[in-house]
Backbone bond lengths (Angstrom), bond angles and torsions (degrees), N, CA, C in turn:
res aa  C-N    CA-C-N  psi(-1)  N-CA   C-N-CA  omega(-1)  CA-C   N-CA-C  phi
1 M - - - 1.366 - - 1.676 109.02 -
2 S 1.243 113.49 146.05 1.541 113.54 -178.95 1.558 109.19 -80.58
3 D 1.173 118.12 163.17 1.471 121.87 177.50 1.534 103.86 -76.86
4 L 1.438 108.16 141.28 1.306 122.27 174.57 1.505 116.67 -78.23
5 L 1.309 120.36 141.98 1.436 124.61 -179.09 1.411 103.26 -109.38
6 W 1.325 118.36 113.31 1.651 117.86 -169.09 1.553 103.12 -110.64
7 N 1.335 99.66 151.69 1.540 117.44 168.14 1.493 104.04 -130.45
8 H 1.460 117.03 98.55 1.351 123.49 -174.00 1.497 112.17 -79.61
9 A 1.322 122.28 133.21 1.421 125.71 165.61 1.465 115.52 -77.14
10 D 1.310 122.02 151.65 1.523 121.79 -173.15 1.608 103.71 -63.94
11 R 1.327 112.68 -54.02 1.377 115.57 179.36 1.509 110.01 -127.94
12 P 1.171 113.87 88.85 1.622 122.19 -171.27 1.579 109.61 -71.01
13 V 1.265 107.88 143.15 1.410 117.60 172.23 1.503 112.37 -104.88
14 A 1.246 114.83 -13.86 1.574 124.80 -177.17 1.514 108.88 -171.73
15 I 1.316 107.13 172.60 1.503 123.05 178.67 1.562 106.20 -118.46
16 L 1.362 114.32 132.56 1.470 117.36 169.72 1.517 106.06 -115.58
17 L 1.385 113.88 114.53 1.514 121.93 171.97 1.513 106.80 -80.01
18 L 1.322 114.02 113.80 1.559 115.20 -168.89 1.550 111.58 -117.11
19 A 1.206 115.48 123.06 1.636 124.01 -178.23 1.467 106.55 -95.71
20 H 1.336 119.90 144.84 1.403 133.05 175.63 1.455 109.13 -74.97
21 G 1.423 119.32 163.44 1.340 126.48 166.24 1.567 118.99 -76.06
22 A 1.345 114.72 -179.68 1.502 115.58 -171.88 1.453 113.89 -65.08
23 G 1.239 122.22 -33.95 1.497 130.16 -171.94 1.432 118.74 -103.11
24 A 1.142 120.04 -16.45 1.573 128.04 -172.09 1.481 112.26 -119.51
25 P 1.209 123.20 146.01 1.606 123.17 177.73 1.372 117.48 -89.61
26 M 1.280 119.68 -179.29 1.573 122.56 -174.42 1.463 114.58 -64.97
27 D 1.443 113.58 -16.71 1.500 115.17 -179.30 1.489 112.01 -114.21
28 S 1.213 115.15 27.44 1.496 123.47 171.54 1.621 109.36 -57.33
29 D 1.298 119.70 163.82 1.446 119.68 -176.86 1.625 107.76 -68.46
30 F 1.334 118.84 -34.84 1.436 119.38 176.14 1.422 113.81 -59.07
31 M 1.396 108.42 -51.15 1.639 115.52 -173.19 1.564 111.84 -62.46
32 V 1.428 111.51 -37.95 1.413 114.55 178.57 1.491 117.11 -68.36
33 A 1.305 110.72 -39.18 1.522 120.54 -179.36 1.552 106.85 -64.92
34 M 1.431 115.20 -47.39 1.494 114.39 177.55 1.430 120.07 -66.26
35 A 1.393 115.72 -37.06 1.441 119.55 -179.40 1.446 107.31 -66.54
36 E 1.510 122.91 -39.22 1.482 118.86 -176.50 1.572 107.11 -76.92
37 A 1.264 118.12 -26.12 1.630 110.84 175.89 1.441 111.47 -76.72
38 L 1.399 122.54 -26.83 1.396 116.72 179.61 1.506 108.81 -79.62
39 A 1.347 119.96 -33.46 1.410 120.16 177.36 1.512 115.13 -67.52
40 A 1.338 114.76 -24.78 1.537 117.14 176.20 1.442 106.57 -76.17
41 R 1.441 126.85 -13.41 1.303 129.89 -176.48 1.628 113.57 -107.70
42 G 1.316 114.43 20.46 1.498 120.29 174.99 1.513 113.66 90.16
43 I 1.340 122.47 0.52 1.513 125.53 177.88 1.450 115.39 -104.25
44 S 1.316 119.25 104.71 1.464 120.94 177.38 1.480 108.37 -69.28
45 V 1.396 113.85 136.98 1.449 117.37 -173.70 1.494 110.32 -119.91
46 A 1.266 117.20 132.39 1.636 122.55 -177.84 1.535 100.07 -120.06
47 R 1.451 112.18 111.45 1.455 119.74 172.38 1.487 109.97 -92.13
48 F 1.363 112.05 153.88 1.554 113.89 177.59 1.621 104.39 -151.70
49 E 1.240 111.25 160.08 1.476 116.18 176.08 1.495 113.40 -112.41
50 F 1.348 114.58 141.49 1.522 120.65 168.70 1.366 111.87 -61.00
51 P 1.456 119.28 155.14 1.463 117.91 176.86 1.497 113.67 -59.48
52 Y 1.221 123.85 -34.67 1.515 116.53 -178.15 1.490 110.46 -63.85
53 M 1.366 120.29 -29.27 1.409 119.34 -175.20 1.541 110.24 -80.46
54 Q 1.323 114.86 -29.15 1.412 125.53 173.25 1.576 106.67 -53.77
55 R 1.412 109.83 -49.94 1.530 115.78 -179.75 1.499 111.43 -63.05
56 C 1.323 116.05 -39.90 1.518 119.58 177.43 1.576 107.88 -51.52
57 R 1.197 118.02 -43.57 1.476 126.55 -176.14 1.495 107.08 -68.16
58 Q 1.372 120.15 -44.19 1.403 122.25 -172.19 1.600 108.40 -75.71
59 E 1.278 115.18 -35.13 1.445 121.54 -176.57 1.401 115.57 -97.38
60 S 1.223 120.13 -1.75 1.480 126.14 178.59 1.599 110.86 51.77
61 R 1.271 110.97 45.20 1.616 112.87 175.82 1.470 105.07 -157.34
62 R 1.291 109.83 160.50 1.525 122.21 -179.05 1.521 108.25 -76.23
63 I 1.297 113.01 127.84 1.386 123.04 173.63 1.534 118.10 -125.56
64 P 1.290 121.01 124.63 1.548 120.09 -172.43 1.570 108.78 -58.30
65 P 1.269 111.58 145.54 1.576 118.04 165.27 1.482 117.21 -43.69
66 D 1.350 112.85 137.22 1.528 114.91 168.08 1.467 117.80 -63.37
67 R 1.203 124.98 165.78 1.416 125.72 177.70 1.541 111.55 -67.28
68 A 1.275 112.98 157.58 1.518 117.70 -176.93 1.487 120.87 -44.08
69 P 1.344 118.95 -48.24 1.411 118.19 177.70 1.534 119.35 -58.29
70 K 1.302 117.53 -42.16 1.388 118.68 171.51 1.646 115.06 -64.48
71 L 1.371 111.20 -41.12 1.505 114.72 170.66 1.519 114.29 -57.14
72 L 1.235 116.19 -43.52 1.447 122.12 177.38 1.438 117.16 -65.26
73 A 1.414 117.17 -37.48 1.418 117.79 176.03 1.564 110.93 -72.68
74 A 1.219 116.31 -29.98 1.600 113.84 172.60 1.398 112.03 -68.66
75 F 1.370 117.09 -41.50 1.545 120.91 177.09 1.553 109.98 -56.49
76 A 1.371 113.33 -49.49 1.522 118.25 -173.70 1.540 105.42 -63.36
77 G 1.214 114.98 -42.05 1.486 114.80 -173.90 1.661 110.10 -63.31
78 Q 1.243 116.61 -42.62 1.428 121.97 176.35 1.562 110.63 -58.74
79 L 1.389 114.65 -45.48 1.367 122.84 179.89 1.573 111.11 -62.05
80 A 1.275 119.63 -44.18 1.448 124.42 174.35 1.459 114.28 -53.95
81 A 1.325 117.75 -39.99 1.501 129.00 -173.09 1.499 103.31 -68.28
82 L 1.362 126.50 -18.82 1.415 127.21 178.41 1.522 111.48 -102.95
83 A 1.234 120.72 21.00 1.466 126.17 -172.80 1.531 109.13 -64.94
84 D 1.498 112.65 -37.04 1.329 117.64 179.66 1.499 120.47 -103.59
85 A 1.318 112.97 34.99 1.485 121.07 -167.83 1.537 103.81 -77.61
86 G 1.328 123.01 -26.53 1.524 122.66 179.95 1.593 108.54 85.33
87 L 1.311 116.84 11.18 1.491 112.92 176.02 1.626 104.23 -140.50
88 P 1.355 121.39 157.46 1.396 118.78 171.36 1.497 110.15 -59.70
89 V 1.327 112.48 138.35 1.492 122.24 -179.55 1.516 110.05 -112.71
90 W 1.369 111.30 108.73 1.554 117.91 167.52 1.449 111.58 -88.91
91 I 1.314 113.38 156.95 1.415 115.07 -179.08 1.600 103.03 -124.73
92 G 1.436 118.19 152.39 1.416 120.98 -177.93 1.492 107.26 -169.12
93 G 1.329 115.18 -172.70 1.449 123.66 173.53 1.417 114.22 174.68
94 K 1.288 113.07 177.86 1.491 124.44 -175.65 1.576 105.48 -97.66
95 S 1.402 115.05 126.32 1.475 115.10 178.72 1.367 122.63 50.22
96 M 1.522 122.21 -111.12 1.366 118.98 174.85 1.561 114.49 -58.94
97 G 1.381 115.35 -35.77 1.459 118.07 178.29 1.478 113.11 -58.72
98 G 1.412 114.76 -39.36 1.516 115.20 176.15 1.557 113.04 -70.30
99 R 1.219 116.06 -32.48 1.401 119.74 177.09 1.541 111.02 -63.71
100 M 1.403 118.50 -43.86 1.411 121.46 170.42 1.495 114.79 -59.72
101 A 1.293 115.90 -40.21 1.418 118.92 179.62 1.556 113.27 -62.15
102 T 1.384 118.19 -42.37 1.435 120.68 174.93 1.559 107.53 -67.50
103 M 1.322 123.43 -32.32 1.362 117.66 178.08 1.531 117.23 -72.85
104 L 1.307 114.90 -31.78 1.423 122.89 176.83 1.644 104.09 -69.37
105 A 1.286 118.73 -37.92 1.486 122.22 -170.40 1.573 102.61 -76.78
106 A 1.319 120.51 -22.23 1.578 121.11 169.94 1.487 107.56 -71.51
107 Q 1.195 125.90 -13.43 1.380 123.47 -165.74 1.678 111.10 -106.76
108 Q 1.420 111.73 -37.77 1.258 119.36 178.98 1.498 118.07 -142.15
109 P 1.298 126.90 156.32 1.489 121.94 -178.60 1.635 113.19 -67.79
110 V 1.371 106.77 138.02 1.468 119.92 169.14 1.337 114.25 -136.71
111 A 1.363 122.06 159.41 1.433 124.00 178.92 1.594 112.74 -58.35
112 G 1.334 114.23 -40.08 1.444 120.88 -176.17 1.416 109.15 -177.12
113 V 1.342 113.81 177.44 1.501 120.80 -177.46 1.481 108.46 -146.93
114 V 1.435 116.92 139.41 1.355 130.90 -171.99 1.600 110.11 -124.76
115 A 1.207 122.71 109.83 1.489 120.42 178.61 1.517 107.89 -111.98
116 L 1.366 116.24 124.03 1.478 124.14 173.89 1.417 116.11 -97.97
117 G 1.332 122.95 100.21 1.390 122.54 -173.72 1.563 109.40 71.30
118 Y 1.377 108.81 71.52 1.488 114.91 -178.44 1.460 111.34 -72.20
119 P 1.321 123.78 139.39 1.461 123.93 175.01 1.563 108.99 -88.88
120 F 1.203 110.07 83.19 1.497 114.68 178.12 1.485 113.02 -66.43
121 H 1.355 119.07 -22.49 1.497 124.09 175.52 1.538 105.60 -161.27
122 P 1.211 118.76 164.09 1.491 121.91 170.11 1.544 107.33 -69.52
123 P 1.395 119.22 149.78 1.409 119.60 -179.72 1.521 110.57 -63.77
124 G 1.429 112.25 133.59 1.480 114.08 -179.04 1.450 119.06 82.23
125 K 1.377 115.19 0.76 1.394 124.86 -178.02 1.637 111.88 -130.34
126 P 1.308 120.72 53.69 1.480 116.48 -175.45 1.415 114.31 -61.89
127 E 1.357 125.32 -10.66 1.384 119.48 -178.43 1.603 112.62 -80.33
128 K 1.268 113.72 -15.54 1.468 125.96 178.02 1.479 117.19 -86.34
129 T 1.297 118.12 60.79 1.422 121.07 -168.12 1.599 108.90 -73.98
130 R 1.356 113.24 157.86 1.441 119.64 172.40 1.432 111.68 -123.26
131 I 1.236 118.51 50.67 1.524 124.34 -179.51 1.481 116.86 -113.89
132 E 1.309 117.32 -3.34 1.505 116.76 -175.98 1.399 118.95 -60.00
133 H 1.323 123.60 -20.65 1.496 126.03 171.27 1.416 120.62 -86.47
134 L 1.342 115.92 -12.06 1.433 119.15 -169.48 1.669 108.65 -64.31
135 P 1.338 122.49 -34.90 1.447 115.73 174.17 1.459 116.82 -60.61
136 Q 1.291 119.44 -15.33 1.461 118.23 -178.79 1.523 115.85 -91.47
137 I 1.232 113.10 9.62 1.500 119.41 179.69 1.503 104.82 -93.79
138 G 1.356 113.27 128.28 1.484 118.89 -172.60 1.416 109.99 -98.50
139 S 1.267 122.11 0.06 1.591 122.31 179.63 1.461 110.48 -116.54
140 P 1.293 119.17 174.84 1.465 122.59 177.32 1.437 112.08 -66.44
141 L 1.345 116.38 140.49 1.470 126.61 176.13 1.517 108.90 -126.42
142 L 1.365 115.82 122.69 1.397 128.68 177.30 1.502 108.50 -111.09
143 I 1.348 114.85 118.23 1.532 118.58 170.45 1.479 113.28 -108.54
144 C 1.211 119.57 120.18 1.451 125.26 -179.28 1.625 104.41 -101.15
145 Q 1.324 114.06 115.64 1.535 115.67 -173.57 1.526 108.88 -135.77
146 G 1.239 112.00 136.20 1.499 119.84 169.65 1.569 109.61 -69.04
147 D 1.246 112.15 139.58 1.514 119.25 -171.83 1.680 106.13 -75.98
148 R 1.275 121.91 -7.87 1.469 122.45 171.67 1.537 113.26 -103.63
149 D 1.223 117.34 7.39 1.568 122.63 -171.33 1.583 106.44 -67.77
150 P 1.408 110.73 120.54 1.412 112.00 175.82 1.462 118.20 -71.83
151 F 1.180 118.14 -0.21 1.519 125.62 174.07 1.629 110.86 -89.05
152 G 1.316 119.12 -3.80 1.304 120.21 -178.75 1.557 109.41 161.16
153 K 1.341 115.80 109.75 1.506 125.64 -176.73 1.435 108.53 -104.68
154 P 1.317 118.73 153.54 1.491 120.72 -175.38 1.555 116.58 -50.19
155 E 1.372 113.15 -37.09 1.514 112.49 -173.73 1.461 106.93 -75.01
156 E 1.413 120.21 -27.51 1.489 118.95 179.51 1.574 110.28 -78.51
157 V 1.383 115.69 -34.12 1.476 113.38 -177.87 1.448 111.92 -77.35
158 A 1.451 119.04 -22.79 1.343 123.09 177.79 1.524 112.56 -67.65
159 S 1.328 118.93 -16.38 1.295 122.76 -179.16 1.598 115.79 -88.42
160 Y 1.372 108.44 -10.76 1.531 114.24 -175.99 1.403 104.79 -81.12
161 R 1.326 113.57 159.00 1.618 120.00 173.31 1.595 102.69 -102.82
162 L 1.186 111.51 83.05 1.493 115.35 176.83 1.492 118.70 -81.37
163 P 1.242 127.62 146.99 1.393 123.87 -175.55 1.577 108.79 -68.49
164 A 1.310 114.75 155.46 1.496 122.65 -178.19 1.486 111.04 -57.97
165 S 1.492 121.22 -28.72 1.356 125.22 177.35 1.596 119.82 -68.08
166 V 1.294 111.47 -10.55 1.342 125.03 -178.17 1.554 111.99 -90.14
167 Q 1.246 114.00 118.88 1.605 114.14 170.10 1.413 110.57 -112.22
168 V 1.367 119.86 139.14 1.433 117.66 172.39 1.590 105.09 -118.31
169 H 1.345 109.99 128.62 1.418 119.70 176.17 1.528 112.55 -106.08
170 W 1.325 113.29 119.57 1.551 114.35 -169.35 1.527 101.41 -96.26
171 L 1.568 109.14 142.10 1.374 111.26 174.97 1.624 106.57 -117.49
172 A 1.298 111.05 118.55 1.476 124.76 -171.81 1.504 114.82 -46.96
173 D 1.335 123.85 117.34 1.414 131.04 176.32 1.561 111.00 68.12
174 G 1.284 125.48 14.81 1.379 128.78 176.75 1.451 113.27 -80.01
175 D 1.411 120.06 146.64 1.346 122.03 174.00 1.530 107.12 -98.77
176 H 1.500 118.61 -157.47 1.305 122.24 -179.93 1.623 115.47 -63.30
177 D 1.356 114.44 -22.89 1.489 117.95 175.31 1.518 109.35 -108.59
178 F 1.240 115.87 27.29 1.559 120.42 -178.89 1.478 110.72 57.07
179 K 1.306 121.60 35.18 1.428 122.86 178.41 1.619 107.79 -100.59
180 P 1.265 111.54 114.20 1.555 118.20 173.18 1.536 111.32 -76.47
181 R 1.415 110.38 164.13 1.467 112.44 171.71 1.582 112.16 -81.08
182 K 1.198 119.63 156.02 1.465 125.65 -176.81 1.576 106.55 -54.14
183 R 1.259 115.66 -48.54 1.461 119.72 -173.59 1.649 109.20 -62.26
184 S 1.264 117.41 -13.50 1.540 113.83 179.40 1.441 113.29 -72.57
185 G 1.440 121.70 -21.44 1.379 126.61 -176.34 1.472 113.33 76.83
186 T 1.447 117.59 13.43 1.487 124.58 -177.39 1.576 99.95 -117.61
187 T 1.392 109.94 151.36 1.467 120.50 167.99 1.403 117.01 -97.08
188 Q 1.473 121.62 163.56 1.322 117.74 168.40 1.517 117.54 -59.58
189 Q 1.425 108.49 -42.64 1.458 112.84 179.45 1.427 115.26 -59.91
190 Q 1.374 122.95 -33.63 1.392 123.29 178.88 1.518 109.58 -68.39
191 L 1.319 118.21 -34.33 1.567 118.72 171.97 1.420 112.61 -67.00
192 I 1.329 117.44 -43.82 1.536 118.65 171.90 1.436 111.91 -53.39
193 D 1.239 115.22 -46.07 1.620 120.30 -176.51 1.546 105.80 -64.78
194 A 1.270 122.18 -40.06 1.328 126.77 -176.37 1.565 109.95 -65.77
195 A 1.369 113.84 -43.14 1.499 116.43 177.71 1.514 111.90 -70.65
196 A 1.380 118.87 -37.45 1.382 120.11 171.68 1.500 118.34 -58.37
197 S 1.370 108.51 -39.86 1.556 112.40 175.58 1.504 110.14 -59.89
198 R 1.352 119.04 -45.90 1.492 124.22 -179.05 1.381 111.38 -61.40
199 V 1.264 119.51 -41.82 1.522 125.48 -177.50 1.495 109.02 -62.68
200 A 1.375 112.61 -51.85 1.451 126.94 176.22 1.584 113.62 -47.53
201 D 1.263 105.32 -52.21 1.612 116.53 -178.54 1.483 110.03 -62.56
202 L 1.328 116.67 -46.13 1.423 115.78 -176.69 1.621 109.87 -68.84
203 I 1.302 117.35 -44.69 1.447 117.39 178.17 1.575 112.76 -57.60
204 R 1.301 119.56 -43.81 1.413 124.19 -178.77 1.562 107.02 -60.89
205 H 1.255 122.01 -35.44 1.450 122.65 -171.46 1.559 109.88 -97.07
206 C 1.273 122.28 11.08 1.461 121.68 176.73 1.459 109.61 -103.53
Protein backbone atom coordinates (compact mmCIF):
# COMPACT_ATOMS: atom_id res chain seq x y z
CA MET A 1 0.00 0.00 0.00
CA SER A 2 1.18 3.53 -0.74
CA ASP A 3 1.49 6.08 2.02
CA LEU A 4 -1.66 8.09 2.57
CA LEU A 5 -1.50 11.86 2.25
CA TRP A 6 -3.77 13.28 4.95
CA ASN A 7 -5.68 16.50 5.42
CA HIS A 8 -7.07 16.19 8.93
CA ALA A 9 -10.18 18.08 9.98
CA ASP A 10 -10.15 19.60 13.47
CA ARG A 11 -13.30 17.72 14.52
CA PRO A 12 -13.89 15.18 11.77
CA VAL A 13 -17.25 13.56 11.25
CA ALA A 14 -15.97 11.16 8.59
CA ILE A 15 -13.03 10.21 6.40
CA LEU A 16 -13.03 10.45 2.62
CA LEU A 17 -10.57 8.12 0.90
CA LEU A 18 -9.87 10.05 -2.28
CA ALA A 19 -8.35 8.72 -5.51
CA HIS A 20 -6.77 10.80 -8.27
CA GLY A 21 -7.67 10.93 -11.95
CA ALA A 22 -5.95 9.16 -14.82
CA GLY A 23 -3.36 11.78 -15.66
CA ALA A 24 -2.68 13.77 -12.49
CA PRO A 25 -1.26 12.58 -9.14
CA MET A 26 -2.67 12.82 -5.65
CA ASP A 27 -0.91 16.15 -5.06
CA SER A 28 -2.19 17.93 -8.16
CA ASP A 29 -3.54 21.44 -7.66
CA PHE A 30 -7.12 20.18 -7.89
CA MET A 31 -6.61 17.37 -5.38
CA VAL A 32 -4.85 19.67 -2.91
CA ALA A 33 -7.53 22.35 -3.15
CA MET A 34 -10.36 19.85 -2.76
CA ALA A 35 -8.75 18.07 0.18
CA GLU A 36 -8.16 21.38 1.96
CA ALA A 37 -11.71 22.54 1.32
CA LEU A 38 -13.18 19.30 2.66
CA ALA A 39 -10.97 19.28 5.76
CA ALA A 40 -12.10 22.84 6.51
CA ARG A 41 -15.67 21.49 6.50
CA GLY A 42 -15.13 18.63 8.93
CA ILE A 43 -14.17 15.83 6.54
CA SER A 44 -10.71 14.33 6.96
CA VAL A 45 -9.30 13.39 3.57
CA ALA A 46 -6.85 10.56 2.87
CA ARG A 47 -5.35 10.66 -0.61
CA PHE A 48 -3.48 7.79 -2.22
CA GLU A 49 -1.90 6.89 -5.54
CA PHE A 50 -2.54 3.89 -7.72
CA PRO A 51 0.55 1.74 -8.48
CA TYR A 52 0.93 3.04 -12.05
CA MET A 53 1.10 6.63 -10.77
CA GLN A 54 3.75 5.63 -8.26
CA ARG A 55 5.75 4.29 -11.20
CA CYS A 56 5.23 7.59 -13.02
CA ARG A 57 6.95 9.32 -10.13
CA GLN A 58 9.75 6.80 -9.86
CA GLU A 59 10.52 6.73 -13.58
CA SER A 60 9.72 10.39 -14.33
CA ARG A 61 7.54 9.51 -17.29
CA ARG A 62 3.87 9.19 -18.14
CA ILE A 63 2.45 5.69 -17.81
CA PRO A 64 -1.14 4.81 -18.73
CA PRO A 65 -3.46 3.59 -15.98
CA ASP A 66 -3.67 -0.10 -15.19
CA ARG A 67 -6.82 -1.98 -16.07
CA ALA A 68 -9.79 -1.76 -13.72
CA PRO A 69 -9.16 -5.00 -11.74
CA LYS A 70 -5.71 -3.81 -10.63
CA LEU A 71 -6.98 -0.33 -9.83
CA LEU A 72 -9.86 -1.76 -7.82
CA ALA A 73 -7.54 -4.08 -5.90
CA ALA A 74 -5.36 -1.12 -4.93
CA PHE A 75 -8.40 0.92 -3.89
CA ALA A 76 -9.80 -1.97 -1.84
CA GLY A 77 -6.47 -2.40 -0.09
CA GLN A 78 -6.38 1.23 0.95
CA LEU A 79 -9.97 1.03 2.18
CA ALA A 80 -9.22 -2.08 4.22
CA ALA A 81 -6.35 -0.27 5.92
CA LEU A 82 -8.86 2.26 7.29
CA ALA A 83 -11.17 -0.37 8.76
CA ASP A 84 -10.27 0.62 12.33
CA ALA A 85 -10.25 4.37 11.76
CA GLY A 86 -13.14 4.92 14.18
CA LEU A 87 -15.11 7.11 11.75
CA PRO A 88 -17.36 6.43 8.77
CA VAL A 89 -15.19 5.99 5.69
CA TRP A 90 -16.51 7.29 2.39
CA ILE A 91 -14.70 6.66 -0.86
CA GLY A 92 -14.37 8.89 -3.87
CA GLY A 93 -12.17 10.34 -6.50
CA LYS A 94 -11.52 12.68 -9.36
CA SER A 95 -12.67 11.48 -12.80
CA MET A 96 -11.23 7.97 -13.22
CA GLY A 97 -10.71 7.76 -9.47
CA GLY A 98 -14.38 8.53 -8.95
CA ARG A 99 -15.38 5.89 -11.44
CA MET A 100 -13.22 3.33 -9.63
CA ALA A 101 -14.85 4.36 -6.35
CA THR A 102 -18.30 3.67 -7.79
CA MET A 103 -17.17 0.32 -9.17
CA LEU A 104 -15.72 -0.66 -5.79
CA ALA A 105 -18.94 0.42 -4.04
CA ALA A 106 -20.87 -1.83 -6.43
CA GLN A 107 -18.79 -4.76 -5.16
CA GLN A 108 -18.69 -4.15 -1.41
CA PRO A 109 -20.48 -2.06 1.22
CA VAL A 110 -19.17 1.46 1.88
CA ALA A 111 -20.55 4.41 3.84
CA GLY A 112 -20.99 6.45 0.67
CA VAL A 113 -19.35 7.57 -2.56
CA VAL A 114 -18.26 10.93 -3.97
CA ALA A 115 -17.34 11.39 -7.63
CA LEU A 116 -15.74 14.66 -8.69
CA GLY A 117 -16.16 15.07 -12.43
CA TYR A 118 -17.62 11.66 -13.24
CA PRO A 119 -16.67 10.27 -16.68
CA PHE A 120 -20.18 9.35 -17.78
CA HIS A 121 -18.75 8.72 -21.25
CA PRO A 122 -15.56 9.47 -23.22
CA PRO A 123 -15.55 12.99 -24.69
CA GLY A 124 -17.33 13.03 -28.02
CA LYS A 125 -18.75 9.53 -27.52
CA PRO A 126 -21.98 9.98 -25.54
CA GLU A 127 -23.24 6.58 -26.67
CA LYS A 128 -20.49 4.79 -24.70
CA THR A 129 -21.88 5.30 -21.22
CA ARG A 130 -20.19 4.14 -18.01
CA ILE A 131 -23.23 3.87 -15.78
CA GLU A 132 -24.31 0.23 -15.98
CA HIS A 133 -22.94 -0.62 -12.51
CA LEU A 134 -24.49 2.33 -10.66
CA PRO A 135 -27.74 0.50 -9.71
CA GLN A 136 -25.62 -2.04 -7.82
CA ILE A 137 -24.36 0.57 -5.35
CA GLY A 138 -26.16 0.24 -2.04
CA SER A 139 -25.01 3.51 -0.49
CA PRO A 140 -25.45 7.20 -1.34
CA LEU A 141 -23.56 8.47 -4.38
CA LEU A 142 -22.93 12.17 -4.94
CA ILE A 143 -21.56 13.32 -8.28
CA CYS A 144 -20.28 16.89 -8.49
CA GLN A 145 -20.07 17.87 -12.14
CA GLY A 146 -19.26 21.02 -14.07
CA ASP A 147 -22.07 21.78 -16.49
CA ARG A 148 -19.53 22.19 -19.32
CA ASP A 149 -17.84 18.86 -18.62
CA PRO A 150 -17.27 16.99 -21.92
CA PHE A 151 -17.48 13.72 -19.97
CA GLY A 152 -21.14 14.35 -19.20
CA LYS A 153 -23.28 17.47 -19.63
CA PRO A 154 -26.68 18.18 -18.05
CA GLU A 155 -28.76 17.35 -21.11
CA GLU A 156 -26.97 14.02 -21.49
CA VAL A 157 -27.14 13.04 -17.83
CA ALA A 158 -30.83 14.00 -17.70
CA SER A 159 -31.53 11.29 -20.27
CA TYR A 160 -30.03 8.56 -18.07
CA ARG A 161 -32.17 6.47 -15.75
CA LEU A 162 -30.02 6.93 -12.68
CA PRO A 163 -30.99 5.25 -9.39
CA ALA A 164 -32.70 7.38 -6.76
CA SER A 165 -29.61 7.01 -4.55
CA VAL A 166 -27.54 8.99 -7.07
CA GLN A 167 -27.43 12.77 -6.67
CA VAL A 168 -25.83 15.02 -9.28
CA HIS A 169 -24.76 18.47 -8.13
CA TRP A 170 -24.12 20.78 -11.07
CA LEU A 171 -21.44 23.46 -10.87
CA ALA A 172 -22.30 26.42 -13.07
CA ASP A 173 -19.91 26.95 -15.99
CA GLY A 174 -17.41 24.43 -14.63
CA ASP A 175 -15.40 22.13 -16.88
CA HIS A 176 -14.00 18.70 -16.00
CA ASP A 177 -11.68 20.33 -13.44
CA PHE A 178 -14.39 22.71 -12.19
CA LYS A 179 -12.75 25.61 -14.02
CA PRO A 180 -15.26 28.26 -15.16
CA ARG A 181 -14.72 30.75 -17.95
CA LYS A 182 -13.45 34.18 -16.88
CA ARG A 183 -16.61 35.83 -18.14
CA SER A 184 -18.66 33.81 -15.63
CA GLY A 185 -17.36 35.95 -12.78
CA THR A 186 -16.68 32.78 -10.78
CA THR A 187 -13.35 31.18 -9.93
CA GLN A 188 -12.30 27.55 -9.85
CA GLN A 189 -11.74 27.83 -6.11
CA GLN A 190 -15.32 28.99 -5.63
CA LEU A 191 -16.63 25.95 -7.50
CA ILE A 192 -14.33 23.65 -5.54
CA ASP A 193 -15.64 25.22 -2.33
CA ALA A 194 -19.23 24.76 -3.53
CA ALA A 195 -18.58 21.10 -4.28
CA ALA A 196 -16.88 20.58 -0.91
CA SER A 197 -19.82 22.17 0.89
CA ARG A 198 -22.26 19.87 -0.88
CA VAL A 199 -20.13 16.82 -0.09
CA ALA A 200 -19.80 17.76 3.57
CA ASP A 201 -23.52 18.46 3.86
CA LEU A 202 -24.42 15.04 2.48
CA ILE A 203 -21.94 13.21 4.68
CA ARG A 204 -23.18 14.99 7.81
CA HIS A 205 -26.78 14.03 7.08
CA CYS A 206 -26.23 10.36 6.25
